[in-house]
TORKELUM-199126 format. One record per residue (C-alpha): residue in three letters; x, y, z. Coordinates in steps of 0.02 Angstrom, whole numbers, plus 50000, padded with zeros to 5 digits. Layout:
<atoms>
ATOM,ala,X,Y,Z .
...
</atoms>
This chain:
<atoms>
ATOM,met,51605,51012,54616 .
ATOM,ser,51628,51027,54428 .
ATOM,ala,51493,50980,54304 .
ATOM,pro,51511,50821,54198 .
ATOM,pro,51612,50853,54038 .
ATOM,asn,51466,50820,53921 .
ATOM,thr,51345,50936,54015 .
ATOM,gly,51417,51089,53931 .
ATOM,arg,51400,51009,53759 .
ATOM,arg,51218,50968,53791 .
ATOM,val,51180,51145,53850 .
ATOM,leu,51271,51216,53698 .
ATOM,ala,51179,51100,53580 .
ATOM,ala,51012,51145,53658 .
ATOM,ala,51050,51331,53646 .
ATOM,leu,51104,51313,53465 .
ATOM,ala,50947,51216,53422 .
ATOM,gly,50842,51351,53506 .
ATOM,ile,50930,51488,53409 .
ATOM,leu,50907,51396,53245 .
ATOM,ala,50725,51362,53283 .
ATOM,gly,50699,51547,53322 .
ATOM,cys,50776,51592,53155 .
ATOM,ala,50660,51474,53065 .
ATOM,ala,50498,51526,53153 .
ATOM,ala,50370,51634,53065 .
ATOM,pro,50373,51821,53103 .
ATOM,ala,50266,51875,53250 .
ATOM,tyr,50094,51909,53177 .
ATOM,arg,50003,52072,53202 .
ATOM,thr,49846,52132,53114 .
ATOM,pro,49898,52261,52984 .
ATOM,glu,49857,52440,53027 .
ATOM,val,49732,52533,52918 .
ATOM,glu,49706,52719,52904 .
ATOM,val,49524,52754,52940 .
ATOM,pro,49417,52912,52940 .
ATOM,ala,49362,52995,53101 .
ATOM,his,49178,52985,53051 .
ATOM,phe,49062,52971,52904 .
ATOM,ser,49033,53130,52806 .
ATOM,thr,48847,53091,52816 .
ATOM,ser,48848,53059,53003 .
ATOM,ala,48716,53149,53103 .
ATOM,gly,48835,53255,53205 .
ATOM,gly,48978,53205,53318 .
ATOM,ser,49143,53128,53271 .
ATOM,gly,49227,52992,53370 .
ATOM,ala,49372,52885,53315 .
ATOM,trp,49357,52720,53226 .
ATOM,asp,49441,52566,53295 .
ATOM,val,49565,52479,53182 .
ATOM,ala,49462,52348,53094 .
ATOM,ala,49485,52173,53161 .
ATOM,pro,49385,52020,53114 .
ATOM,ala,49232,51990,53222 .
ATOM,asp,49131,51893,53095 .
ATOM,thr,49080,51766,53227 .
ATOM,ala,48975,51899,53315 .
ATOM,pro,48789,51858,53304 .
ATOM,arg,48695,51934,53159 .
ATOM,gly,48534,51836,53158 .
ATOM,glu,48417,51831,53011 .
ATOM,trp,48441,52013,52967 .
ATOM,trp,48306,52014,52834 .
ATOM,arg,48173,51996,52970 .
ATOM,leu,48199,52181,53006 .
ATOM,phe,48084,52212,52857 .
ATOM,his,47940,52113,52936 .
ATOM,asp,47891,52034,52771 .
ATOM,pro,47833,51852,52787 .
ATOM,ala,47852,51820,52600 .
ATOM,leu,48033,51879,52604 .
ATOM,asp,48066,51775,52760 .
ATOM,gln,48003,51619,52672 .
ATOM,leu,48109,51650,52517 .
ATOM,glu,48264,51681,52622 .
ATOM,gln,48239,51517,52713 .
ATOM,gln,48226,51426,52547 .
ATOM,leu,48386,51510,52489 .
ATOM,val,48484,51458,52644 .
ATOM,leu,48430,51277,52616 .
ATOM,ser,48443,51263,52427 .
ATOM,asn,48559,51395,52353 .
ATOM,gln,48695,51308,52251 .
ATOM,asn,48826,51444,52279 .
ATOM,leu,48805,51418,52465 .
ATOM,lys,48826,51230,52446 .
ATOM,gln,48984,51256,52344 .
ATOM,ala,49057,51374,52475 .
ATOM,ala,49013,51250,52613 .
ATOM,ala,49103,51110,52519 .
ATOM,gln,49255,51221,52496 .
ATOM,trp,49257,51257,52682 .
ATOM,gln,49252,51070,52719 .
ATOM,gln,49397,51048,52598 .
ATOM,ala,49497,51183,52689 .
ATOM,arg,49465,51098,52856 .
ATOM,ala,49525,50933,52783 .
ATOM,leu,49685,51016,52721 .
ATOM,glu,49712,51085,52896 .
ATOM,asn,49701,50908,52966 .
ATOM,val,49824,50851,52832 .
ATOM,ala,49949,50983,52888 .
ATOM,arg,49923,50943,53073 .
ATOM,ala,49960,50759,53040 .
ATOM,gly,50141,50809,53011 .
ATOM,phe,50165,50820,53200 .
ATOM,tyr,50138,50633,53218 .
ATOM,pro,50241,50482,53165 .
ATOM,thr,50197,50375,53017 .
ATOM,val,50177,50189,53049 .
ATOM,gly,50163,50057,52915 .
ATOM,ala,50145,49868,52912 .
ATOM,asp,50183,49738,52781 .
ATOM,val,50166,49551,52755 .
ATOM,gly,50259,49468,52612 .
ATOM,ala,50305,49301,52538 .
ATOM,thr,50432,49280,52397 .
ATOM,arg,50521,49135,52309 .
ATOM,ala,50681,49178,52217 .
ATOM,arg,50833,49095,52138 .
ATOM,thr,51005,49173,52142 .
ATOM,ser,51120,49155,51992 .
ATOM,ala,51249,49017,52010 .
ATOM,asn,51381,49125,51924 .
ATOM,val,51384,49256,52063 .
ATOM,glu,51537,49235,52171 .
ATOM,gly,51538,49269,52356 .
ATOM,arg,51358,49222,52391 .
ATOM,ser,51315,49074,52500 .
ATOM,leu,51149,49047,52412 .
ATOM,ala,51219,49056,52234 .
ATOM,gly,51122,48941,52120 .
ATOM,gln,50990,48901,52251 .
ATOM,thr,50804,48935,52257 .
ATOM,val,50742,48999,52426 .
ATOM,asn,50582,49060,52505 .
ATOM,asp,50565,49220,52608 .
ATOM,phe,50419,49246,52726 .
ATOM,ser,50416,49413,52818 .
ATOM,thr,50304,49529,52917 .
ATOM,gly,50347,49687,53008 .
ATOM,leu,50312,49865,53061 .
ATOM,val,50400,50020,52997 .
ATOM,ala,50388,50188,53086 .
ATOM,ser,50463,50357,53048 .
ATOM,trp,50448,50526,53131 .
ATOM,glu,50517,50696,53089 .
ATOM,pro,50527,50808,53243 .
ATOM,asp,50473,50985,53201 .
ATOM,leu,50638,51062,53257 .
ATOM,phe,50627,51219,53151 .
ATOM,gly,50439,51250,53144 .
ATOM,arg,50405,51189,52969 .
ATOM,val,50254,51085,53019 .
ATOM,ala,50194,51214,53145 .
ATOM,ser,50200,51351,53014 .
ATOM,ala,50111,51243,52885 .
ATOM,thr,49977,51200,53014 .
ATOM,asp,49955,51382,53063 .
ATOM,ala,49938,51430,52880 .
ATOM,ala,49811,51292,52847 .
ATOM,his,49713,51341,53002 .
ATOM,ala,49706,51522,52945 .
ATOM,asp,49654,51464,52771 .
ATOM,ala,49513,51363,52847 .
ATOM,gln,49456,51515,52946 .
ATOM,ala,49463,51619,52788 .
ATOM,ser,49359,51488,52698 .
ATOM,ala,49231,51492,52839 .
ATOM,ala,49223,51681,52819 .
ATOM,asp,49204,51658,52631 .
ATOM,leu,49055,51545,52666 .
ATOM,glu,48977,51681,52773 .
ATOM,gly,49018,51807,52638 .
ATOM,val,48926,51703,52508 .
ATOM,arg,48779,51683,52626 .
ATOM,leu,48771,51872,52655 .
ATOM,ala,48790,51909,52469 .
ATOM,met,48656,51785,52416 .
ATOM,thr,48530,51836,52549 .
ATOM,ser,48562,52020,52510 .
ATOM,glu,48541,51991,52324 .
ATOM,leu,48378,51901,52355 .
ATOM,ala,48311,52044,52463 .
ATOM,phe,48370,52171,52335 .
ATOM,asp,48281,52080,52194 .
ATOM,tyr,48127,52053,52301 .
ATOM,phe,48104,52238,52337 .
ATOM,gly,48141,52278,52156 .
ATOM,leu,48001,52158,52111 .
ATOM,arg,47882,52240,52234 .
ATOM,ala,47924,52412,52165 .
ATOM,val,47882,52349,51991 .
ATOM,asp,47720,52276,52060 .
ATOM,ala,47677,52448,52128 .
ATOM,glu,47709,52527,51958 .
ATOM,ile,47607,52394,51869 .
ATOM,ser,47464,52425,51992 .
ATOM,leu,47472,52610,51948 .
ATOM,leu,47473,52575,51761 .
ATOM,asp,47330,52451,51775 .
ATOM,ala,47225,52583,51863 .
ATOM,ser,47277,52710,51733 .
ATOM,val,47231,52593,51589 .
ATOM,arg,47058,52572,51664 .
ATOM,ala,47039,52760,51686 .
ATOM,tyr,47105,52796,51511 .
ATOM,gly,46985,52668,51438 .
ATOM,glu,46839,52754,51522 .
ATOM,ser,46903,52922,51458 .
ATOM,leu,46914,52854,51281 .
ATOM,gln,46733,52794,51289 .
ATOM,met,46679,52964,51353 .
ATOM,val,46772,53057,51216 .
ATOM,glu,46702,52943,51081 .
ATOM,ser,46526,52979,51147 .
ATOM,gln,46562,53165,51142 .
ATOM,arg,46627,53152,50963 .
ATOM,arg,46465,53068,50909 .
ATOM,leu,46373,53215,50985 .
ATOM,gly,46490,53336,50897 .
ATOM,ala,46561,53406,51058 .
ATOM,val,46743,53360,51015 .
ATOM,asp,46836,53321,50856 .
ATOM,asp,46939,53170,50802 .
ATOM,ala,47098,53244,50876 .
ATOM,ala,47031,53221,51053 .
ATOM,val,46989,53039,51016 .
ATOM,ala,47164,53011,50944 .
ATOM,gln,47241,53088,51100 .
ATOM,ala,47139,52972,51211 .
ATOM,gln,47187,52819,51109 .
ATOM,thr,47372,52869,51112 .
ATOM,gln,47367,52889,51300 .
ATOM,leu,47282,52720,51326 .
ATOM,glu,47399,52622,51212 .
ATOM,gly,47551,52708,51285 .
ATOM,ala,47500,52652,51460 .
ATOM,arg,47472,52475,51398 .
ATOM,ser,47645,52475,51317 .
ATOM,gln,47727,52533,51478 .
ATOM,ala,47636,52397,51574 .
ATOM,glu,47704,52265,51455 .
ATOM,glu,47881,52332,51478 .
ATOM,leu,47862,52321,51666 .
ATOM,gly,47797,52144,51644 .
ATOM,ile,47964,52099,51563 .
ATOM,gln,48058,52174,51710 .
ATOM,arg,47948,52080,51832 .
ATOM,arg,47979,51913,51748 .
ATOM,arg,48167,51943,51756 .
ATOM,tyr,48157,51978,51943 .
ATOM,val,48053,51819,51969 .
ATOM,his,48178,51715,51869 .
ATOM,ala,48324,51785,51971 .
ATOM,ile,48235,51744,52134 .
ATOM,ala,48199,51568,52072 .
ATOM,thr,48384,51538,52035 .
ATOM,leu,48437,51609,52204 .
ATOM,thr,48318,51493,52296 .
ATOM,gly,48380,51342,52200 .
ATOM,lys,48229,51318,52088 .
ATOM,pro,48216,51312,51898 .
ATOM,ala,48153,51476,51825 .
ATOM,pro,48021,51391,51715 .
ATOM,gly,47866,51363,51817 .
ATOM,phe,47919,51472,51965 .
ATOM,glu,47794,51608,52007 .
ATOM,leu,47774,51745,52135 .
ATOM,ala,47603,51823,52144 .
ATOM,pro,47596,52013,52139 .
ATOM,glu,47585,52085,52312 .
ATOM,ala,47423,52169,52361 .
ATOM,val,47488,52344,52394 .
ATOM,ala,47386,52462,52500 .
ATOM,pro,47367,52646,52457 .
ATOM,thr,47452,52778,52563 .
ATOM,pro,47344,52895,52668 .
ATOM,ala,47403,53047,52568 .
ATOM,leu,47378,52973,52395 .
ATOM,thr,47236,52855,52364 .
ATOM,ser,47309,52809,52194 .
ATOM,thr,47491,52779,52244 .
ATOM,pro,47534,52611,52325 .
ATOM,thr,47670,52597,52455 .
ATOM,leu,47800,52466,52495 .
ATOM,gln,47838,52386,52663 .
ATOM,gln,47897,52490,52810 .
ATOM,met,48083,52523,52805 .
ATOM,pro,48184,52459,52954 .
ATOM,ala,48230,52595,53076 .
ATOM,val,48417,52632,53069 .
ATOM,pro,48501,52667,53237 .
ATOM,pro,48575,52841,53253 .
ATOM,gly,48745,52773,53306 .
ATOM,leu,48824,52629,53211 .
ATOM,pro,48984,52577,53303 .
ATOM,ser,49137,52542,53198 .
ATOM,gln,49140,52365,53266 .
ATOM,leu,48997,52324,53148 .
ATOM,leu,49116,52335,53001 .
ATOM,gln,49225,52205,53087 .
ATOM,arg,49083,52080,53065 .
ATOM,arg,49096,52090,52877 .
ATOM,pro,49149,51917,52816 .
ATOM,asp,49260,51989,52678 .
ATOM,val,49359,52088,52808 .
ATOM,ala,49381,51933,52915 .
ATOM,ala,49432,51826,52766 .
ATOM,ala,49560,51954,52708 .
ATOM,glu,49636,51966,52881 .
ATOM,arg,49648,51776,52898 .
ATOM,arg,49736,51766,52731 .
ATOM,val,49865,51890,52796 .
ATOM,ala,49893,51773,52944 .
ATOM,ser,49910,51625,52826 .
ATOM,ala,50037,51716,52719 .
ATOM,asn,50135,51761,52875 .
ATOM,ala,50142,51578,52926 .
ATOM,arg,50200,51530,52750 .
ATOM,ile,50353,51640,52779 .
ATOM,gly,50398,51530,52927 .
ATOM,gln,50374,51376,52820 .
ATOM,ala,50490,51447,52687 .
ATOM,arg,50621,51490,52819 .
ATOM,ala,50619,51313,52888 .
ATOM,ala,50675,51247,52718 .
ATOM,phe,50849,51320,52751 .
ATOM,phe,50876,51199,52896 .
ATOM,pro,50905,51011,52894 .
ATOM,ser,50771,50882,52929 .
ATOM,leu,50794,50751,53064 .
ATOM,val,50704,50587,53029 .
ATOM,leu,50692,50452,53162 .
ATOM,ser,50650,50282,53090 .
ATOM,ala,50623,50109,53163 .
ATOM,ala,50580,49940,53092 .
ATOM,ala,50543,49772,53174 .
ATOM,gly,50470,49608,53117 .
ATOM,leu,50489,49426,53080 .
ATOM,glu,50576,49345,52932 .
ATOM,ser,50611,49164,52887 .
ATOM,ser,50649,49061,52733 .
ATOM,thr,50523,48927,52787 .
ATOM,phe,50349,48951,52852 .
ATOM,ala,50357,48836,53004 .
ATOM,pro,50477,48940,53113 .
ATOM,trp,50415,49105,53041 .
ATOM,leu,50333,49160,53203 .
ATOM,gly,50473,49102,53316 .
ATOM,ala,50590,49214,53415 .
ATOM,pro,50743,49174,53308 .
ATOM,ser,50654,49252,53157 .
ATOM,leu,50648,49423,53242 .
ATOM,phe,50736,49570,53161 .
ATOM,trp,50739,49756,53202 .
ATOM,ala,50825,49917,53152 .
ATOM,leu,50830,50089,53231 .
ATOM,gly,50921,50246,53180 .
ATOM,pro,50910,50433,53149 .
ATOM,gln,50944,50521,52985 .
ATOM,leu,50990,50704,52965 .
ATOM,val,50958,50771,52790 .
ATOM,gly,50995,50945,52726 .
ATOM,thr,51011,51031,52558 .
ATOM,leu,51183,51103,52521 .
ATOM,phe,51149,51181,52351 .
ATOM,asp,50986,51211,52258 .
ATOM,gly,51028,51352,52139 .
ATOM,gly,50938,51482,52245 .
ATOM,gln,50772,51391,52249 .
ATOM,arg,50741,51411,52436 .
ATOM,lys,50794,51592,52433 .
ATOM,ala,50672,51625,52292 .
ATOM,gln,50533,51534,52385 .
ATOM,leu,50563,51642,52539 .
ATOM,ala,50560,51799,52433 .
ATOM,gly,50398,51739,52355 .
ATOM,ala,50322,51706,52527 .
ATOM,asn,50368,51883,52583 .
ATOM,ala,50293,51956,52424 .
ATOM,ala,50134,51854,52449 .
ATOM,tyr,50121,51923,52626 .
ATOM,asp,50138,52102,52562 .
ATOM,ala,50004,52067,52432 .
ATOM,glu,49883,52000,52564 .
ATOM,val,49915,52151,52675 .
ATOM,ala,49872,52267,52531 .
ATOM,ser,49717,52163,52492 .
ATOM,tyr,49662,52172,52674 .
ATOM,arg,49684,52360,52683 .
ATOM,gln,49590,52382,52519 .
ATOM,thr,49449,52273,52585 .
ATOM,val,49433,52381,52741 .
ATOM,leu,49434,52540,52637 .
ATOM,ala,49301,52467,52522 .
ATOM,ala,49197,52424,52676 .
ATOM,phe,49200,52606,52732 .
ATOM,gln,49154,52660,52556 .
ATOM,asp,49007,52539,52550 .
ATOM,val,48934,52604,52713 .
ATOM,glu,48963,52785,52664 .
ATOM,asp,48881,52756,52494 .
ATOM,glu,48725,52678,52567 .
ATOM,leu,48708,52805,52708 .
ATOM,ser,48721,52943,52577 .
ATOM,ala,48595,52853,52468 .
ATOM,leu,48471,52833,52611 .
ATOM,gln,48489,53015,52658 .
ATOM,gly,48465,53075,52479 .
ATOM,leu,48322,52955,52443 .
ATOM,ala,48230,53009,52602 .
ATOM,gln,48236,53188,52544 .
ATOM,glu,48193,53139,52366 .
ATOM,ala,48042,53040,52429 .
ATOM,gln,47977,53190,52525 .
ATOM,ser,47995,53304,52374 .
ATOM,glu,47916,53177,52258 .
ATOM,gln,47773,53152,52381 .
ATOM,arg,47736,53338,52374 .
ATOM,ala,47754,53341,52184 .
ATOM,thr,47634,53194,52167 .
ATOM,glu,47505,53277,52279 .
ATOM,ala,47517,53436,52175 .
ATOM,ala,47498,53336,52013 .
ATOM,glu,47343,53250,52085 .
ATOM,arg,47266,53417,52131 .
ATOM,ser,47307,53486,51959 .
ATOM,leu,47224,53336,51877 .
ATOM,ala,47067,53356,51981 .
ATOM,leu,47054,53542,51939 .
ATOM,thr,47088,53515,51753 .
ATOM,ser,46957,53376,51746 .
ATOM,asn,46829,53491,51825 .
ATOM,arg,46871,53628,51701 .
ATOM,tyr,46855,53504,51556 .
ATOM,arg,46683,53448,51615 .
ATOM,ala,46635,53632,51629 .
ATOM,gly,46694,53661,51450 .
ATOM,thr,46833,53783,51496 .
ATOM,ala,46980,53665,51458 .
ATOM,ser,47025,53555,51310 .
ATOM,tyr,47050,53369,51317 .
ATOM,leu,47234,53400,51279 .
ATOM,asp,47247,53487,51448 .
ATOM,val,47170,53335,51531 .
ATOM,thr,47288,53210,51448 .
ATOM,thr,47438,53319,51490 .
ATOM,thr,47394,53327,51675 .
ATOM,gln,47349,53141,51680 .
ATOM,thr,47518,53095,51606 .
ATOM,leu,47608,53211,51727 .
ATOM,ala,47516,53137,51877 .
ATOM,leu,47553,52959,51823 .
ATOM,asp,47738,52999,51796 .
ATOM,his,47753,53070,51972 .
ATOM,glu,47659,52923,52048 .
ATOM,arg,47775,52801,51961 .
ATOM,thr,47928,52900,52013 .
ATOM,leu,47869,52897,52194 .
ATOM,ala,47847,52708,52186 .
ATOM,gln,48021,52691,52111 .
ATOM,val,48099,52799,52248 .
ATOM,gln,48012,52695,52381 .
ATOM,gly,48083,52537,52302 .
ATOM,arg,48258,52612,52292 .
ATOM,arg,48249,52659,52475 .
ATOM,met,48208,52480,52522 .
ATOM,gln,48351,52418,52413 .
ATOM,ala,48471,52545,52490 .
ATOM,ser,48421,52481,52662 .
ATOM,val,48466,52305,52605 .
ATOM,leu,48634,52364,52540 .
ATOM,leu,48670,52456,52704 .
ATOM,leu,48632,52298,52803 .
ATOM,lys,48749,52204,52688 .
ATOM,ala,48884,52339,52702 .
ATOM,ile,48891,52325,52892 .
ATOM,gly,48900,52137,52887 .
ATOM,gly,48716,52093,52912 .
ATOM,gly,48612,52198,53030 .
ATOM,trp,48644,52294,53189 .
ATOM,gln,48577,52166,53311 .
ATOM,gly,48661,52164,53480 .
ATOM,leu,48642,52352,53508 .
ATOM,pro,48496,52359,53631 .
ATOM,asp,48549,52527,53703 .
ATOM,val,48541,52617,53535 .
ATOM,ala,48375,52704,53501 .
ATOM,pro,48308,52694,53323 .
ATOM,leu,48287,52845,53211 .
ATOM,pro,48125,52874,53114 .
ATOM,ala,48129,52787,52945 .
ATOM,ala,48117,52954,52853 .
ATOM,ala,48281,53009,52933 .
ATOM,ala,48379,52852,52898 .
ATOM,ile,48551,52926,52930 .
ATOM,ala,48675,52832,53040 .
ATOM,arg,48799,52922,53153 .
ATOM,glu,48964,52838,53194 .
ATOM,thr,49008,52829,53378 .
ATOM,pro,49159,52754,53468 .
ATOM,gly,49143,52567,53496 .
</atoms>
């Protein structure tokens, strides 16, 4: 039994439509490949291969700053999350991106409109061929108008996919702003505490230098020392006061920055100096909070949680979908429209059945010549895709650099802290011995001031190194996307050996 004559035409038409739709669809998307190193140069042994970075920014991070166990920092971070204006701006931009996604998705559905109208018009009497020439008539009408454009060639689907990827990128941008702002706050906070430690040292030194000046002045009155010793003591005291004032300026700048980050006006915002406790080794050198223990193996998947990596990858997907949208412009658009309603020249029979009218019909519209506009738009879409791929790869490379930089910094600062600790202890011993010699009359006051200045310099340097280590820890947490939570099987390293080793994911 042979098939009906029109069956073959329908099959051919369906096949042709499928081929055309395939031509118009966006290219199959695949995350761009990125060349990655086998391991960090500062890794603590081992190698292991990195996975190709892929966005995993939805993985839980938690409140990463709680790793520092500092209640004051926790409170400030909570204020930032609630009140930071950059965060509010990024959240509004994400809502805007979601709205644009809904706008694009609405293209899948028909558009329906309604109208009600009443007009009174007179037709010219000098127009031939019109039955109402020279008459004044009323027109009462109401009706519905609907139109729908089937997405035959994937234009709407590609636009929706692009808008969805843009919304995901905007969500990642929001997380990126959150990570940047919370990291900046923690960085400034530990910078402030390092300055507080230096100010505490200088305040103690000013008190000690004041007592020394009184002692030297008493000795001068007795003729034991000359005016040069008094001048040296005064110089030392005023120099310490001057340094304390300079640190006060730095402290106020840190406080003002923290105020702005937490959404508060800088005038009137205050943070009291932290009561720093002395270290067991050095009774005169204050210490900062305990550094968080860094796991010995940081899997490469942690980099995938970086919001900037996720945002860059989603923008590649959006650019890929825009190619499909540009391809669809080469094909015609099919519009199905329908209208129905009631119309009458008098109001009384307006709602009656004889006043019914309707219309239904398809319309196929295509562009025959546009001077190369669509071809140029497609070329631009391909170029935009290539640009986003390059941006994504650069973002991943920058992520590796950030982690490597901070691991190197932590390693170097740990060693520097140990050396500076020993130097400070030696300077303290030298000061004690020189002071004893001065009281015994076997050393000059110049020897005392020299050793006092040297000891203070090393104490301040040690406080600065401690602050830089805390700040480097913050930057490492930021570089890996916000903490290493979710790794319960990874044992922590001692804080003094804060070097992370990369292991396979």
